[in-house]
C-alpha positions in Angstrom: 83.6 53.4 121.9 83.5 57.0 123.1 80.3 56.4 125.0 81.7 53.2 126.5 84.8 55.1 127.7 82.6 57.8 129.2 80.5 55.2 131.1 83.7 53.5 132.5 85.1 56.9 133.5 81.8 57.8 135.2 81.6 54.5 137.0 85.2 54.9 138.3 84.5 58.4 139.4 81.5 57.3 141.4 83.4 54.4 142.9 86.2 56.8 144.0 83.6 59.1 145.5 82.0 56.2 147.3 85.3 55.0 148.7 86.2 58.5 149.7 83.0 59.0 151.6 83.3 55.6 153.3 86.9 56.3 154.4 86.0 59.8 155.6 83.1 58.4 157.6 85.4 55.7 159.0 88.0 58.3 159.9 85.5 60.5 161.7 84.2 57.4 163.6 87.8 56.4 164.4 88.6 59.9 165.7 85.4 60.1 167.7 86.1 56.7 169.2 89.6 57.7 170.1 88.6 60.9 171.8 85.8 59.1 173.7 88.3 56.4 174.8 90.8 59.0 175.9 88.3 61.3 177.7 86.7 58.4 179.6 89.9 56.7 180.5 91.3 56.8 184.0 93.9 59.5 183.4 96.1 60.4 186.4 96.2 64.0 185.6 98.9 66.1 187.4 98.0 69.7 187.7 100.7 72.1 186.7 98.9 75.4 187.2 96.9 77.0 190.0 94.5 79.9 190.0 93.7 81.7 193.3 92.1 85.0 194.3 94.1 86.9 196.9 91.9 90.0 197.2 89.2 90.1 198.4 89.3 87.3 200.9 85.6 86.5 200.4 86.5 85.1 196.9 89.4 83.0 198.0 89.0 79.2 197.8 91.1 76.8 199.8 92.2 74.7 196.8 92.0 77.4 194.2 89.7 77.8 191.2 89.0 75.1 188.8 90.1 76.2 185.3 91.4 75.0 182.0 94.8 75.9 180.4 95.2 77.2 176.9 97.0 75.0 174.5 98.9 78.0 173.2 100.9 80.8 174.7 104.0 80.8 176.9 103.7 79.6 180.5 106.4 80.8 182.9 107.0 77.4 184.6 108.6 77.8 188.0 107.0 81.2 188.5 103.7 83.0 189.1 101.8 86.1 188.0 100.0 88.0 190.8 98.3 91.1 189.5 95.1 93.1 189.6 92.2 92.0 187.3 90.3 94.2 185.0 87.2 93.1 183.2 86.1 94.3 179.7 82.7 93.9 178.1 84.4 94.2 174.7 84.5 90.8 173.1 88.1 91.4 171.7 87.2 89.9 168.4 88.1 92.8 166.1 91.0 94.7 167.6 92.8 95.7 170.8 91.4 99.3 171.0 89.8 99.0 174.4 88.3 102.0 176.0 90.1 102.1 179.4 87.4 104.2 180.9 84.9 101.3 180.5 87.0 98.7 182.3 85.9 97.4 185.6 86.7 98.4 188.2 86.6 102.1 187.3 89.8 103.1 189.0 90.9 105.7 186.4 94.3 104.9 184.9 95.0 101.2 184.3 98.1 100.1 186.2 100.4 97.8 184.4 101.1 94.9 184.5 97.5 93.6 184.8 95.4 90.5 184.1 92.5 91.0 181.7 89.2 89.1 181.9 87.0 88.8 178.8 83.9 86.8 178.0 84.0 83.7 175.8 82.2 83.7 172.5 82.0 85.2 168.9 85.6 84.4 167.9 88.4 82.0 168.7 90.3 81.9 172.0 93.5 82.7 170.2 92.0 85.9 168.7 90.8 87.1 172.1 94.1 86.4 173.8 96.1 88.0 171.0 94.1 91.3 171.2 94.4 91.3 175.0 98.2 90.8 174.6 98.4 93.8 172.2 96.4 95.8 174.8 99.2 95.1 177.3 97.8 92.3 179.4 100.3 90.1 181.2 97.8 87.2 181.3 94.2 86.6 180.3 91.2 85.0 182.0 88.4 83.8 179.6 85.0 83.8 181.4 82.9 80.9 180.1 79.4 82.1 179.0 77.8 78.6 179.3 77.8 76.4 182.4 78.7 72.7 182.3 75.8 70.3 182.8 77.8 67.9 185.0 78.9 70.6 187.5 76.9 70.9 190.7 76.4 74.6 190.4 74.9 74.2 187.0 71.6 72.6 188.0 68.4 73.2 186.1 67.2 76.7 186.6 70.7 78.2 186.6 70.4 81.8 185.3 71.5 82.3 181.8 71.7 80.0 178.8 71.3 76.3 178.7 74.1 74.1 180.0 76.8 72.6 177.8 77.4 68.9 177.9 80.9 69.0 176.3 83.7 70.7 178.2 85.3 73.4 176.1 89.0 73.2 175.2 91.2 76.2 174.7 92.7 74.9 171.5 95.1 76.6 169.1 93.3 77.7 165.9 96.6 77.3 164.0 97.8 80.9 164.4 98.8 81.0 168.0 102.5 80.9 167.7 102.8 84.6 168.3 101.0 84.4 171.7 103.4 85.0 174.5 101.1 85.4 177.5 99.3 82.6 179.5 95.5 82.3 179.6 93.0 80.3 181.6 89.3 79.4 181.0 87.2 80.0 184.1 83.9 78.1 184.5 80.8 80.3 184.4 79.8 80.1 188.0 83.3 81.2 189.2 83.7 83.9 186.5 80.3 85.4 187.3 81.2 85.7 191.0 84.4 87.6 190.1 82.7 89.8 187.6 80.1 90.8 190.1 82.7 92.1 192.5 84.6 93.9 189.7 81.4 95.7 188.5 81.0 97.0 192.0 84.3 98.8 191.4 86.1 96.7 193.9 89.7 95.6 193.4 90.3 91.9 192.6 93.8 90.5 192.7 94.6 87.1 191.3 97.6 84.8 191.4 98.3 82.4 188.5 101.1 80.0 189.4 102.9 77.5 187.1 104.9 74.5 188.2 105.7 70.9 187.5 106.4 68.1 190.0 110.1 68.1 191.1 110.8 64.9 193.0 114.6 64.6 192.4 117.6 65.8 190.5 116.7 64.2 187.2 113.7 65.2 185.0 111.9 62.8 182.7 110.1 64.3 179.7 108.1 62.9 176.8 107.1 64.4 173.5 104.1 63.1 171.5 104.0 63.8 167.8 103.7 62.1 164.4 106.0 62.1 161.4 105.1 65.0 159.0 103.3 67.1 161.7 103.9 70.7 160.9 103.4 71.9 164.5 106.3 69.7 165.7 108.9 71.1 163.3 110.2 73.7 165.6 110.8 71.3 168.5 112.3 68.6 166.3 114.6 71.0 164.5 115.8 73.1 167.5 115.7 71.0 170.6 118.6 68.7 169.9 121.2 71.2 171.3 119.1 71.7 174.5 118.8 67.9 175.0 122.5 67.5 174.7 123.2 70.4 177.0 120.9 68.9 179.7 122.9 65.7 179.3 122.0 62.8 181.6 120.2 65.2 184.0 117.1 64.8 181.8 115.8 61.6 180.3 113.9 62.0 177.0 111.4 59.6 175.4 109.7 60.3 172.0 106.2 58.9 171.3 104.1 58.6 168.2 100.3 59.2 168.1 98.6 56.5 166.0 95.2 55.0 166.6 93.9 51.4 167.1 92.3 50.2 163.9 90.3 47.6 165.8 88.6 50.2 168.0 88.0 52.4 164.9 86.4 49.6 162.8 89.1 49.6 160.2 90.1 46.0 161.0 87.3 43.4 160.5 87.0 40.0 162.1 88.0 38.3 158.8 91.1 40.4 158.5 89.9 43.0 156.0 91.2 46.6 155.9 88.2 48.9 155.7 90.3 52.1 155.9 92.5 51.3 152.9 95.6 53.6 152.7 95.1 54.9 156.3 96.3 51.6 158.0 98.8 48.9 158.0 98.6 45.2 159.2 95.2 44.8 157.5 93.7 47.7 159.3 95.1 47.2 162.8 97.3 50.4 163.1 96.2 53.6 161.4 96.9 57.3 161.1 95.1 60.2 159.5 96.2 61.1 156.0 98.4 64.2 156.5 97.6 65.8 153.1 94.0 64.6 152.9 94.5 62.9 149.6 93.7 59.2 149.7 95.1 58.4 146.2 98.4 60.3 146.1 101.0 61.9 148.4 101.7 60.7 151.9 99.3 58.2 153.2 98.3 57.3 156.8 100.1 53.9 156.3 103.3 55.8 155.4 103.0 57.8 158.7 102.6 54.5 160.7 105.6 53.0 158.9 107.8 56.0 159.6 106.6 56.0 163.3 107.7 52.4 163.7 111.0 53.2 162.1 111.7 56.1 164.6 110.6 53.9 167.5 113.2 51.4 166.5 115.9 54.0 166.0 115.2 55.3 169.5 115.2 51.8 170.9 118.8 51.3 169.6 120.3 54.7 169.9 118.4 56.6 172.7 116.7 54.3 175.2 119.8 53.8 177.3 121.1 57.3 177.8 117.8 59.3 177.3 119.6 61.7 174.9 119.6 59.8 171.6 121.9 62.0 169.5 121.7 59.7 166.5 117.9 59.8 166.7 117.9 63.6 166.7 120.3 63.5 163.7 118.1 61.1 161.8 114.9 63.2 162.4 116.8 66.3 161.2 118.1 64.6 158.1 114.7 63.1 157.3 113.0 66.5 157.6 115.7 68.0 155.4 115.8 65.3 152.7 112.6 63.2 152.8 109.8 65.2 154.3 108.1 65.5 150.9 105.4 63.4 149.3 107.8 62.1 146.6 110.4 60.9 149.1 108.5 60.4 152.4 108.6 56.6 152.1 111.4 56.3 149.5 113.9 53.5 150.5 116.8 55.4 148.8 116.0 58.6 150.8 115.7 56.7 154.0 119.1 55.1 153.4 120.6 58.5 152.7 119.2 59.8 156.0 120.6 56.7 157.8 124.0 57.4 156.3 124.1 61.1 157.3 122.8 60.3 160.8 125.1 57.4 161.5 122.3 54.9 161.7 122.8 51.2 161.0 119.9 50.5 158.6 120.2 46.8 158.9 119.5 46.9 162.7 116.5 49.1 162.2 115.0 47.0 159.5 115.4 43.9 161.7 113.8 45.7 164.6 110.8 46.7 162.5 110.4 43.1 161.3 110.9 41.4 164.6 108.3 43.6 166.3 105.6 42.2 164.1 106.1 43.9 160.8 103.6 46.0 158.9 102.3 43.7 156.2 100.6 40.7 157.8 97.4 40.5 159.8 99.4 40.3 163.0 100.0 42.4 166.1 103.0 44.7 166.3 104.3 44.8 169.9 106.0 48.2 169.6 102.9 49.9 168.1 100.7 48.2 170.7 102.9 49.8 173.4 102.5 53.2 171.8 98.7 52.9 171.7 98.5 51.7 175.3 100.8 54.6 176.5 98.6 57.1 174.5 95.5 56.0 176.3 97.2 56.0 179.7 98.5 59.5 179.2 95.3 60.8 177.8 96.9 62.3 174.7 94.3 63.9 172.5 96.3 66.4 170.5 99.7 66.5 169.0 102.2 67.8 169.6 101.9 67.2 173.4 104.7 67.1 176.0 104.9 65.8 179.6 107.5 66.7 182.2 107.7 64.5 185.3 104.3 63.0 184.2 102.7 66.5 184.1 101.3 67.8 180.8 103.0 70.9 179.6 100.5 73.6 178.7 100.9 76.4 176.1 103.0 76.4 173.0 105.1 73.4 172.3 108.1 75.5 171.5 111.7 74.5 172.5 111.9 77.5 175.0 108.6 76.7 176.7 109.5 73.0 177.1 113.0 73.8 178.3 111.6 76.1 181.0 109.2 73.3 182.1 112.1 70.9 182.3 114.2 73.3 184.4 111.3 73.9 186.8 111.1 70.1 187.4 114.3 69.7 189.4 114.2 69.6 193.1 115.5 72.6 195.0 119.2 73.1 194.7 119.7 70.5 191.9 119.0 72.6 188.9 121.7 72.3 186.2 123.8 75.4 185.5 122.5 75.7 182.0 119.0 76.3 183.4 120.0 79.2 185.7 122.0 80.7 182.9 119.4 80.5 180.1 115.9 79.9 181.4 115.0 83.6 181.4 116.7 84.5 178.2 114.5 85.7 175.3 116.2 83.1 173.0 117.0 80.1 175.0 118.4 78.0 172.2 121.0 80.7 171.2 121.9 80.9 174.9 122.5 77.2 175.2 124.4 76.9 172.0 126.7 79.8 173.0 127.5 78.0 176.2 125.2 79.8 178.6 125.7 83.4 177.5 122.4 85.1 177.4 121.8 87.5 174.5 124.7 86.3 172.3 123.9 84.4 169.1 126.0 81.3 168.6 129.2 81.8 166.6 129.0 85.6 166.3 128.9 88.7 168.5 126.4 90.5 166.3 122.8 89.5 166.1 120.8 89.0 162.9 119.9 92.7 162.8 123.6 93.7 162.6 123.8 95.1 166.1 127.1 94.9 167.9 127.6 94.4 171.7 129.2 97.2 173.7 132.2 95.1 174.6 132.9 94.3 170.9 132.4 98.0 169.9 134.8 99.3 172.6 137.4 96.6 171.8 137.2 97.4 168.0 137.6 101.2 168.7 140.6 100.5 170.9 142.3 98.4 168.3 141.7 101.0 165.6 143.1 103.8 167.8 146.2 101.7 168.5 146.6 100.9 164.8 146.4 104.5 163.6 148.6 105.7 166.5 151.2 103.1 165.6 151.0 104.0 161.9 151.3 107.7 162.7 154.4 107.1 165.0 156.0 105.0 162.3 155.4 107.6 159.6 156.8 110.4 161.9 160.0 108.5 162.5 160.4 107.6 158.8 159.9 111.2 157.7 162.3 112.4 160.4 164.9 109.9 159.2 164.5 110.9 155.6 165.1 114.5 156.5 168.3 113.6 158.3 169.5 111.6 155.3 168.9 114.6 153.1 170.9 116.8 155.4 173.7 114.2 155.5 173.6 114.1 151.7 174.0 117.8 151.5 176.9 117.8 154.0 178.5 114.9 152.2 178.9 117.1 149.1 181.6 119.1 151.1 184.9 117.5 152.0 186.7 118.6 155.2 190.2 120.1 154.6 193.3 119.8 156.7 194.6 123.1 158.1 197.2 124.4 155.6 198.7 126.8 158.0 198.2 129.8 155.7 198.4 132.7 158.1 197.2 135.2 155.6 194.1 133.3 154.8 190.9 134.3 156.4 190.2 130.7 157.2 193.6 130.1 158.9 193.1 128.3 162.1 189.3 127.9 161.6 187.7 124.5 162.4 185.0 122.9 160.2 186.3 124.2 156.9 184.7 122.6 153.8 185.8 122.2 150.2 183.7 123.7 147.5 181.4 121.0 145.9 183.1 119.0 143.2 180.6 120.1 140.7 181.7 123.7 141.2 185.4 123.3 142.1 186.5 120.9 139.4 188.4 122.5 136.6 188.1 126.0 138.0 191.1 128.3 138.3 191.6 130.5 141.2 189.7 133.8 140.8 191.4 137.1 141.2 191.3 138.4 144.7 191.3 134.9 146.2 194.3 133.7 148.2 195.9 130.4 147.4 194.8 128.9 150.7 191.4 130.3 150.2 190.8 129.0 146.7 187.3 127.6 146.5 186.9 127.7 150.3 184.7 129.5 152.8 183.9 129.2 156.5 181.1 127.1 157.6 179.6 130.2 159.1 179.6 131.6 155.6 177.4 128.6 154.5 174.7 129.7 156.9 174.9 126.6 159.3 175.5 128.6 162.4 173.7 131.4 164.2 170.6 130.8 162.1 171.9 133.1 159.3 171.0 130.7 156.6 172.2 131.8 153.2 174.2 134.7 154.7 178.0 135.1 155.3 180.1 137.3 157.4 181.0 140.5 155.5 184.6 140.2 156.5 184.9 136.7 155.0 183.2 137.3 151.7 184.1 140.8 151.0 183.4 141.6 147.4 184.5 138.2 146.0 182.0 137.4 143.2 182.7 133.7 143.4 181.8 133.6 147.1 178.8 135.7 146.4 177.8 133.2 143.8 178.2 130.3 146.3 176.3 132.2 148.9 173.4 133.0 146.6 173.2 129.4 145.5 
């Protein structure tokens, strides 16, 4: 029995390996077929960048230099960079410690900002541009080290290495999110001409300009992605506020990159699905497995299903106004609740996301079914539309964005796409939010705070705990006022308490009417006071004291006048021991 079980297990293992190899081979063929179809299709490419040599005039070309844009970095759409070029023979693959004395031209100190030219090869484009950025370059030109076979100047016998049949692509290696400078790839024949001039210690000045078509006062922009794509998370999470701020001045359309199972060989003539979990509709519509696990986790069919769901949500909640607030809310809720292998295609999780996003799930389910569904061997008209648009646009990588039909180059960050949108308005029609925020370091915070650059939404201090000058000055003013008011109140209170104490002391003495005693020393005096009750009660007149003077003394004798506190006039007290006792106490 044990041997039989082992044989069954071995047979199942071999079967799984065979299926995995078959599907992997099919996926590679599908991807290759898709790329070939896209690269050979008649794509109406709209150039958004231009490269021109300004100095020397001998290198200037009427229509500029042919080049390729990097798919990473930040492009200053609507602006240009015009700086001197320096060339380094350092490959920039290890670090950014470049010997400035070995730069061409040898002009001594390097003046910043500048554009750095470096040769292609030995490491990724991202690594080279990152090290150039750390060195202080404002932009980077990559000089191709191989000529392209189809170019006229790359005929047989061209000096250098053999020609290259496939045009290189400055793709992101997955670590390019920290790149903040633009970079172009120059073809070998053009790069060699520029390097020759630089090595003669002559100055070369280049202009790199960035723009998008701006036909009118409304911009149309698309974003191509697929559910579960990690590189699209930043845009999907943070661009909603920017889309709402642009309002109806910008019209947004989301798209989803799936591939045609018929062209990839996943759908056979007899309706069989050769690609298994990668496809729906018996192999007609497919997507790559996001976690590369064909037997568990999220499948390619799950990605196709979620793509169709979001297409239907946009059709009901965003296709009219071009903003689609409910669509944005659903995408956010899905990423928050369901973007996990255990919940990605869970009906309960989908319903929960519907509920929090204000989506009518019944309408969406009906839309998905009416478009052709996902189960039967039939066409789905909404998915067919996406595949056709993908071919027409020439979308090869995701995420990809288009603004006014021009492909946005560089990082697909919210700030980069926002700048591209703002540069797409005709002159004098740019929305206020663009002029207020398009040059801010954190565009999203600026938009959320209502157009105030440098202020984080909902608070005056940033994440590092810094406080603005206005907030600091206001706080100090309030504190000064608070302490001044408290000090004034305490001063008045203390002064009033002192007055009450004095009144209490004076209240211990009762004023006497003038008794007309002529022989009394106090006769005719004003302000006489009776001895305190505590001392006068029950006391008999002492010898030597007149009847009218019993228990009495002048106010002067109490020390309230003339500053003679505690001292009496000698004529009034005389040698009376009682008066002496009163005076001393």
